[in-house]
C-alpha positions as CSV (number, residue, x, y, z in Angstrom):
1,M,92.4,98.0,-20.7
2,H,92.8,100.5,-23.6
3,R,96.1,102.0,-24.1
4,M,96.5,105.4,-25.8
5,S,98.2,104.6,-29.4
6,R,100.6,106.7,-31.4
7,G,97.4,106.5,-34.2
8,D,95.1,107.6,-31.3
9,R,97.1,110.4,-30.6
10,E,97.7,111.3,-33.9
11,R,93.7,111.1,-34.8
12,W,92.8,113.5,-32.6
13,E,95.3,116.2,-33.3
14,A,93.9,115.4,-37.4
15,K,90.7,116.2,-35.9
16,Y,91.5,119.6,-34.5
17,R,93.3,120.4,-37.7
18,E,90.5,120.1,-39.3
19,R,87.7,120.6,-37.8
20,G,89.4,123.5,-35.2
21,A,87.5,124.9,-32.4
22,A,83.8,125.1,-33.2
23,D,82.2,127.3,-30.7
24,A,80.9,124.6,-28.5
25,P,78.5,124.7,-25.4
26,P,79.2,122.5,-22.7
27,A,78.4,119.5,-21.7
28,P,74.3,119.9,-20.6
29,F,74.6,117.2,-17.7
30,L,77.5,119.5,-16.4
31,V,75.7,123.1,-16.9
32,E,73.1,121.3,-15.1
33,H,75.3,119.6,-12.1
34,A,78.3,122.9,-11.8
35,G,76.8,123.8,-8.1
36,L,77.7,120.8,-6.6
37,L,80.9,121.5,-7.3
38,H,83.4,123.6,-4.9
39,G,86.4,125.6,-5.0
40,G,90.0,124.5,-5.5
41,W,91.3,122.7,-8.4
42,I,89.2,121.0,-11.3
43,L,90.5,118.3,-13.2
44,D,89.4,118.1,-16.9
45,V,89.9,114.7,-18.6
46,A,90.1,114.8,-22.3
47,A,89.4,118.6,-21.9
48,G,90.0,118.6,-26.5
49,A,89.5,122.3,-27.4
50,G,88.2,123.2,-23.3
51,R,84.3,123.7,-23.8
52,N,83.9,122.6,-20.4
53,A,86.9,124.2,-18.9
54,L,85.9,127.2,-20.4
55,F,82.5,127.2,-18.5
56,L,83.7,126.4,-15.3
57,A,86.4,128.7,-15.3
58,G,83.6,131.7,-16.3
59,L,81.7,130.1,-12.9
60,G,84.9,130.9,-11.7
61,H,86.8,128.0,-10.7
62,D,90.7,127.2,-11.6
63,V,91.0,124.5,-14.1
64,I,93.3,122.0,-14.8
65,A,92.8,121.2,-18.5
66,V,94.2,117.9,-19.7
67,D,94.1,116.2,-23.3
68,V,96.8,114.2,-25.4
69,A,95.9,115.9,-28.4
70,R,98.1,119.6,-28.6
71,G,96.1,121.1,-31.1
72,G,93.4,120.6,-28.7
73,L,94.4,122.5,-26.1
74,A,96.3,125.0,-28.6
75,H,92.8,126.4,-29.1
76,L,91.6,126.3,-25.4
77,R,94.5,128.4,-24.8
78,G,93.2,130.5,-27.6
79,A,89.9,131.1,-26.2
80,A,90.8,131.2,-23.1
81,T,92.1,134.7,-23.0
82,D,88.8,136.0,-20.4
83,A,90.1,133.6,-18.1
84,A,94.0,134.1,-18.1
85,G,95.4,132.3,-14.8
86,R,92.6,130.7,-14.3
87,I,93.0,127.2,-16.8
88,A,96.2,125.4,-17.2
89,C,96.3,123.1,-20.0
90,V,98.4,120.6,-19.9
91,Q,99.3,117.6,-22.9
92,M,99.9,114.2,-21.0
93,D,99.1,110.5,-22.1
94,L,96.6,108.6,-19.5
95,D,98.7,106.1,-20.1
96,A,101.6,107.7,-17.9
97,P,100.2,110.6,-15.9
98,G,101.5,112.9,-13.6
99,I,98.7,113.9,-11.2
100,R,99.2,113.4,-7.6
101,A,98.0,111.9,-5.3
102,A,95.2,114.1,-3.1
103,S,95.8,117.0,-4.8
104,I,92.6,117.9,-6.7
105,D,89.0,119.5,-6.0
106,G,86.9,118.2,-8.8
107,M,87.3,115.9,-11.6
108,I,85.4,115.9,-14.3
109,V,85.2,113.6,-17.4
110,V,82.8,114.2,-20.1
111,S,82.2,112.0,-23.7
112,F,85.5,109.4,-22.7
113,L,86.1,106.4,-21.4
114,D,89.5,104.8,-20.6
115,R,88.3,102.4,-17.0
116,R,91.8,102.6,-15.2
117,L,90.3,106.6,-14.4
118,F,88.3,104.7,-12.0
119,A,90.5,103.8,-9.6
120,E,92.9,107.0,-10.6
121,A,89.6,109.2,-9.4
122,A,89.5,107.7,-6.1
123,R,93.3,108.2,-5.8
124,W,93.8,112.1,-7.6
125,L,90.3,113.2,-5.6
126,R,91.1,115.1,-1.7
127,P,88.3,113.8,0.2
128,G,85.1,115.3,-0.5
129,G,86.3,116.2,-4.1
130,I,83.5,115.6,-6.7
131,L,83.9,113.3,-9.6
132,L,81.3,114.6,-12.4
133,W,81.5,111.9,-15.6
134,D,78.9,111.9,-18.3
135,T,80.2,108.9,-21.5
136,F,77.9,106.8,-23.8
137,L,76.8,103.3,-22.9
138,L,76.6,100.4,-25.0
139,E,73.5,101.1,-26.5
140,Q,75.2,104.6,-28.6
141,R,76.4,101.6,-31.4
142,E,72.8,101.5,-32.5
143,I,72.3,105.0,-33.1
144,G,75.5,106.7,-34.0
145,H,79.0,107.4,-32.8
146,P,81.2,106.4,-31.0
147,R,80.6,102.3,-31.8
148,E,83.9,101.0,-30.5
149,P,82.8,98.6,-27.6
150,A,86.0,99.7,-25.6
151,V,84.8,103.3,-25.4
152,L,81.3,102.7,-24.0
153,L,79.8,101.3,-21.3
154,E,77.1,99.1,-20.2
155,R,74.4,100.4,-18.2
156,G,75.4,100.7,-14.1
157,E,79.5,100.7,-15.1
158,L,79.5,104.1,-13.6
159,V,78.3,103.0,-10.8
160,R,79.7,100.1,-9.6
161,G,83.4,101.4,-11.6
162,V,83.7,104.3,-8.4
163,G,82.9,101.6,-5.9
164,E,82.7,102.9,-2.4
165,A,84.6,105.4,-2.2
166,F,82.7,107.2,-3.5
167,E,78.9,108.3,-2.5
168,V,76.9,109.2,-5.5
169,L,75.4,112.5,-5.3
170,A,73.4,112.1,-9.5
171,T,72.7,109.5,-11.7
172,R,71.1,109.8,-15.2
173,E,71.3,106.3,-17.9
174,G,69.5,105.8,-21.1
175,L,68.6,108.4,-24.2
176,V,68.7,112.0,-23.2
177,E,67.5,114.7,-25.7
178,E,70.9,117.0,-25.7
179,P,71.7,119.7,-28.1
180,T,74.1,118.0,-30.6
181,G,70.9,115.0,-30.7
182,A,69.6,112.0,-29.5
183,A,72.0,109.9,-27.1
184,Y,72.2,106.9,-24.7
185,R,74.6,108.4,-21.9
186,S,75.4,107.8,-18.0
187,G,76.4,110.4,-15.9
188,I,77.8,110.4,-12.3
189,V,78.8,112.9,-9.6
190,A,79.9,111.3,-6.7
191,R,81.8,112.8,-3.9
192,R,85.2,111.6,-2.8
193,R,84.4,109.3,1.3
194,A,87.7,110.5,3.5
């Protein structure tokens, strides 16, 4: 199980100091499946500078953007002037999450993997809530970043990880072409069973 270390936190803070908040487009898998998300609060885990939170707020969703890095959330706050009131920014370490059971209606996780979230997603989402998760496969090591096996999925792992608590609505897995280039990714959209 991956634990967030002080070094991890400092690395993410440095990333936002160095690169700032580039106007990155939302994740293509999210854009493609955003219509499956419904009203209520959507939790954006590892939100970074907020490209996906801003996209969802633009569609009229209320978003809780969670990240360990204060710098990324500061960029999001600065960019969210048009979405005032639709995005709540929360600095949170997933080693001690403060999310109540059955308190959110949707959850997105993009380009991030913490396997503890498989069980947490089932706990945090209300029945009928939607989980959208899209991140890197193990094969990504062959063509680029990230390379650390602990943060890369095996094929089929997302479907196995969410298990019987979810009804799978859509999946993708393999080499995909995205605006940032080719990447090995695995994505799932699933509904929390009652």
